[in-house]
N, C-alpha and C positions, 0 to 999 in steps of 0.2 A: 679284434674286429672280424677275423676270419671265422672264429668260433661262433660269433653272433649270426653270421650267414648260415652256418651249418644248423644252428638251432632253429632258425626260421624255416628251413627247408624240410626238417624232419616232421613227420606226423605223429603226434602223441596218441597213444591208444587208450588213455584214461577217459574219464567222464567229466563233462561240464555240467554244473548245476546252474539253472536259471531260476533266480529267486523272484517270484511275482508278488509276494506279500511284503508290504513295506516298500522301501526304495528298491527299484530294479537293480539287479546285479548279476554278473556272470563270473563264476569262480571254478577253478579245477579242484581236484581231490586234495591238493596240497594247500589250498586256500589262496593261490595266486589269482589276482583280480584281472579278468579279461573284459570287464564291462566297457562297452564302447562309449566314447564321450558324446557322440551325436545322439540327440534325443530321438530323431527319426530312426536311427539304427536300433536304439533300444526298443522303440515302439514296434519296429518291424519284427524283431525277435519275439516280443511278447505276443503279437498277433499270431505268429506261427505256433508258438508254444501253447496257446489256448485251443488249438485245433486237436480234436481227438486223434487225428491221423498225423499230426505234426506236419501238415502240408496245407498251403494256401495257393490259390491261383494268383498269377501276377496281376490280373485285372482287378481282383478283389483287394489286393494289397494296395495297388495304386489308388483305388477309390477311397480307401481309408486314410491314406497318408498324404495324397496329393489331389484331393477331390476338386480343388479350385484351379487346377492346371488342365490343359487339354491333354488328350491321350498321348500324343508324342512326347510332350514335356514330362508327363507323369512316368512314362516308360523310361525315359532317360534318367530321371531322378532315381528310380528304383535301381537301375543298373549301377549308377554311381554309388548308391548306398550299399549295395551288395559288395562292390569292390572295396569300399572302406571297411566293411565288416570283416571281410576275409583277411585284410591286413591286420586289423585289431585282434582277431582270434589267433593269428600266427600259426603255431603248430596244431591248433585245433580247427583250422579253416575248413578241413574236410567234413566237419559236422554240418556245414551249410551246403545243401544240395540244391542246385537250380537247373531247371530245364527251360525250354522256350515258353512253356505254359505255366509251370508251377515253381514254387520255392518251398523247400522242406528242411527240416532238421533230422539228422540221422537218429532214429529211435533207440539205437543201441549205444549211442555216445552222449546222450543228454539225460539229465533228470530235471523234472519240473517241480519246484517247491511252491505249492500253492494251497494254503489252508489245509494241509494234510496233517495227520496225527504226528508224523515225524518232524514236522516243521515247527521249530521253536520261535521263529520270528513272528512278531505281532505287528499289526499295522493295517493300513488300507491297501487294497489291491492297487498295484503300480503307483504307490504313494508319490506325489509330487511330479509325476510325469505329464508334461504338457507339450504338445507338438503344434499347437495353434492351427488345427484343422478341424472343422466342424463335424466331419464324418467320424474322425477318430474320437472326438470328444463325446459324440452320441454313443458310440460303441462302448467307450470307457464308462460312461454314466450307467448304461444298462448292466454292464458286467459288475460294477460296484454295487448296484442295487439288487443283484441276484447272486447270493453266495453259491459259488460253484455251479453256475448254469451249465457249464460244460465240464464233465468229469476230467480232471487233470490227468496227464499221462506221466508216469514215472517208471523209468527203466523198463519200458515195454519191450517185448520180444520183437525181432525183426518181422515186418509184415509178411504174412504167409501168401498174400495175393488171392486168398479165398474170396470169392464173390458169387453172387447168384448168376446162374446161367440157365437159359431156357432152351431145351432141345425140342425143336419142332419136328414131329414125325408124322408121316402120312403115307397111305398106300396110293396106288395109281389112280383109283377111282373109276376106271373103265370109261363108260360113256359120260361120266360126270367128272372126268379128269380136270377139265377147265375150271369147273366150279370149286373143286378141292384146292387147286393151286391158287385160285383167286382168294379163297378163304385163308390159306396159309400165308399169302402175301399180306393180307389185311391184318391178320393176327400179329405178324412180325412187325408191321408198321406201328400198330397200336402199342405193343409192348416196348418197342425200341424208342418211341417218342418220349417215354418217361425219363430216359437218360440214365437209368441205374441198372439196366439189365443188358447182358450180352446174349445175343440170339445166334443159334447155330442149327443147322439141319443135319449135322454129322454127329451121331451119338458117341463116336470115338474121340471127338474134340472136347475133352473134359478137363484135363490137367488136374488141378487141385480144387476146382470150383465146386460149389454146392449146386446140385442139379435138380431142376424141375422139368419134367417132360410134358409136352402138350401134344396130344394125338388128335389129328384131324382126319376123319374117315367117313365114308358113306356106309350106312347101316340100313337093314330092312325096316321100312316104316309101315304105317297102317295102310291096309288095302293094297299091299304090294308096291307102294310108292317108296322110293329110296329117301332116306333122311340123312342130314348132315349132323354128325355128333362131334362135340369137342370134349375132351377129357384132360384134366390137369392132374398130375401125380407127382408126389415127392418120392423120388427113387430111393433116396437114402433111408427113409422111414417106411417105404412101401405103403404109402398112404395116399388115398385119393383125396385131392383137395377140392375138386369141383368137377361137375359134369353136366352137360345139357345137350338136348337134341332139338334141331330145327327141321320142320317139315314145311315145304312150300315149293313154289315154282319160280324159276328165274328166267326172264326173257333173254338177257344177255349175261352169260356166266363170267364175262370179263369185266363187268361193271356191277359191283354189288350195291344194290339200292334198296333191298328189302329191309325195312326198319327192324323187324324182329330178328333177322339174322345179324345185322350190324349191332343191335343191342346185345345180342348174345355174346358177340366178340368183345364188346366193351365190358360186359359183366365178367368175362374171363379175366380181363386185365384188372378189374377192381378186386376180384377175389384173390388173385395172385399177390397184388400189392398188400392187401390186408394180411394175408398169410405170411408174407416175407417181412412185413413190419413187426410181426410178433415172433420172429424167428428165434430170439434169445430163449423163449420158453419151449422150444420144440425139441431140442436135442442137447444133452449135456456136452459141453465143450465145443458147441457149434462155432466154428470160426468165421462163418459168413456174416457180414454186417447186415443188420436189418435195413430195409429200404427206408430212406429218410422221408420221402414224400408221403409214404403211408402213415407216418406219425406227424408230419408237419402240416399237411392239408387240413385235417380236422381242427388243428389249432388255428389255422388261418380263418376258417369259416366259423369259428366260435364267436368272432367279433368281440373278444375280450382283450383289452390292451396287453395284459400280462402274457396271455397265450400267443398273441401276435409277436411280441418281443421274443418269446421263446422260439417260435417258428423261424423268425428271421435269423436268429443265431444258429439254429440247427442247419438251415440252408447254407449260411455263410461258412460254417465249420466243415461241412461235408462237400463243399464245392470243389470240383476239379475239372479237368479238361473235357471229361465225358459228359458231365451234367450241367456245365456252367450256364448254357443258354436257357435250359428249362428252369433252373433255380433262380436265375436273374428275372425271368418272367414272373415267377411266383413272388419274388421280392417286390416287383412292380405292383402286383396285386395287393400286397400288404400295404404299400404306400397309398393305394387307392382307398383302402378301408380306413387307414389312419386319418386320411383327409376327410372322408365323408362322415365318419363317426366322431370327428373333432377330437381325436386322441392326440393330436400334435399341437404344440404351442408355436410352431413355425410353419404355417400352411404353405407359404410361398416356397420355402426350401423343400418341403415334402413334395410339392408338385414337380419341382425341378428334378429332385432325386428320382421320383417315379418315372418321369419321362426319360431320364438318362438310362435307368435300368431297362426300360422297355426297348429303347433304341439299341442298347448293347446286346440284348437278347436276340433281337431280330438280326443284327449284324452277324452274330455267331451262328445262327441256324435259321435262315429265312424260309425253310420249307418244312418246318415242324409245326403241326397244328396246335400243340400245347403252347408253344412259344407265341405263335401268331394270335391265338385267342386271348392269352393273358395280356399281351402287348396291346391288342385292340381295345380291350376293356380299360386298360390304363390310359391310353391316349384319349378315349372318349370321355371317361369320367373325370380325369384330371383336368380336362379342358371344359369341365362343367357342362357336359352334354353336347359338345361339338361333334356331331355324327360324322362329319367329313374327315375327322382326324384318324379314326380307326376303321372306317367302312371297308376300304380295300383289303386291310389285313383280315378282318372277320370273314369276308367273302372268300379269300384265299384259304383261310383255315378250314372252311367247309369243303372246299374243292380238294384240298390235300388229304383230308381224312374225314369222310362223312360219318364215320363211326364214333367220332369224338363229340359227346354232348356239350362240352365246353365251347366247341367251335360254333355250334348252333346257338348256344346261350349268348355268345359274343355277337353273332349276327342279329339275334333278336334284340339285343341291347342297342345296337346301332340303329335298327329299324324303329325302335321306340322313340329315340331322340330325333330321328329324321322325320317323324310323323308318318311313317309307313306302317300303319296299324295292322293291315292284313298280313304283311310280310312278317311283322313282329310276332303276331299270334301263331302263324304257321310255323315259324322257326322255333318258337318256344315250345310248341306241341311236340315237334321232333325231338328237341332236347329232353323234354320230360319223358318221352317214350323210350329214348335210348338209355336214359339214366335210371329207369324203373328197376327197383330191387337192388340198387347199388347205393353206396354211401353218398353219392351226389344227387340222389333223387330229391332231397329236401331243397337243395340249391336250385335245381332246374324247375321244380314246382313253384318255387317263389317267383322265378322269372316268368313262368306261365301266368301266375297271378297278376304280375305287373302288366303283362301284355294284354290280358283280358280287361284289367282295370282301365288301361289306356283306351281300349276299344269301347268302353262303356258297358261291358257285359259283367255286371257286378256279381251275378250268381256264379258264373264260371270263375271269376276272380276269387270269390269267397271260398269256393270248393278247393281251388289250388292252394290258396294261402293257408287254409285250415289244415290241409294235408302237410304242407311244409312245416307249419308250427308243431303239429303232432309228432312229426318225424325228428324234429330238433328242438327239444324243450328249452334249450338255452339260447336259441336263435331269435334275435330281436326283430329284424326287418319285417317279417310277415305279420307280426303282432301289431306293428304300427299301422299298417294298412287295414288290418281287421278292426282295430279300434275306430278308425274313421268310417268304415263300412257299417259296423254295428250301430254307431251313434247316428249315422245318416238314416238308417232304417229303423231307428228308435227301439232297437233291441238292447235296452240299457243294462239288463242283467249280464248279457254276454260282454258288452262293452266294459262293464265294471270288472268282470273277471280278467279280461285282457289288460286293463289298466293296472290292476294289482300285480299281474305278472311283469309288466314293464317297469313298475316301481322297484321290483325285486332285482330285475336284470340290469337296470340302468341307474347307477348312483346319481342322485340329484334330479331324477325325472320328475316333471310336473306337467299338469295339463296346460298351464300358462306357457311353458316352454314348447310344448307340442303344438299349440295353436298359434303362438305369436312369434316364435323364432324363425326367421326366414331361411336360416341355414340348417334347420332340422331336416334330416334326410327323408322327407315325404313329398318330394317335388310334384309327383303326379296328383296327389291329393290337393296340394295347393293350387295347381293349375285348374282343377275342377271346382274351385271355390267351395270346398267342403269343410272349411275350418272356421265357420262362424261360431262364436262363443255360445250362441243360443243352442246349438246342437249338443254342446258338452256340459251345459250348466247343471244337468241332472247328476253329473259325475263329480261335481266340484267338491263334494264332501270327502271324496276319496283322493282326488288328485291335488 
């Protein structure tokens, strides 16, 4: 009996193998079985094991395993399951690492067997594992439908801690010191709000991080007028990533309101995100992880169900205490798209999930304009156009960060549904101007098209929607409104061309569905009574 006690208190230094193909199991190098009896405990290990970093946030785990409990009960259940797991793992209990925010597996002490070449086990992913929770079942269904959506981790080296860090550097600025400092502060806010970057103004504060330097300086401009210049440089590759100069006048240097200057700052953020999202192709052996949002957001705005599932998994997999609020906000946006595009067969559950994600995002970071704007959109659109639901959030998003086009997009969206046409048009124009020449231009031009359509300015709506459609060839929403506009103006050749595009982009699309389905996402067209079959009968041979 005494020897049993000694055995339980020793920490073994061997490796545990978590088998995810076929029935779930946990074994050590000698084949001794440490598989927990509790299905929730098995599911907990599997959820962590499918993360590329072998780490999940407590909030995310609770949502997947105890989604039908309140937060307090879910947290208590997670603590109890972790306690049970440690007892089951015995001498290997140390492989399970838990903090106040995250739960992880030690990457040097576990191997994940999952559809790898070395794995001789055949069968379904987590075969037979059922924990009777709808969120876990949804996750499991997606994972089974996508072979190796997330690359499994096997005997990875201990994490190096390498991450992207932005060093903000600036000179005094002389008489323009206040403007330079305000610009530095705004750049820091815009970059920090994404949740994946660490910002410093001390070039010595580097550690093992992958550095990008952003220089903010005044330079001589035309006719002797000083101009503000932003330059982003990859220090390790000695490569200039992006540079731009702004020339103008500021009445109050402590309040940046010039849209060209704010747009330049947002363009800096967009270019850095794109550059870092492609970081695996930049430098051989680069240990810095690519930015997740740079890869996830294009998938979200693709409006393709498979891409949305992929984006949701990417966000879930990379979620940690630094980015949880932003990632939850984007997951709420995914719920909105799934509902509006009718990608879900459980709309009520989708609405509740989206609202829950938005609420949690706000709770975690209530002064982040990215979080505020995604949550505002979710609350308005999940409530089928109830502008009161997200109005205050959208207004606060603009106040917190006027350089964020998504904040203005959200405010325009609220105004459209509130019937405040002038405010909607004004805000949508600001969003479009801020997002110009960035990957979000197509999204903001689409919103500008909707605002103009709502105002009855079909020429302006048409121009904005055509720009959006040309910038995003796979993007469906602007083409729907263009089809209605072209048909209404009897430009049937153009209407026919858009109709053919929609039939390619939307499986099962038909004119009958477009005209007669009250849930088809063209509510503004429907409110203007532009869906008479007589307007579309010339296209019936195509649709």
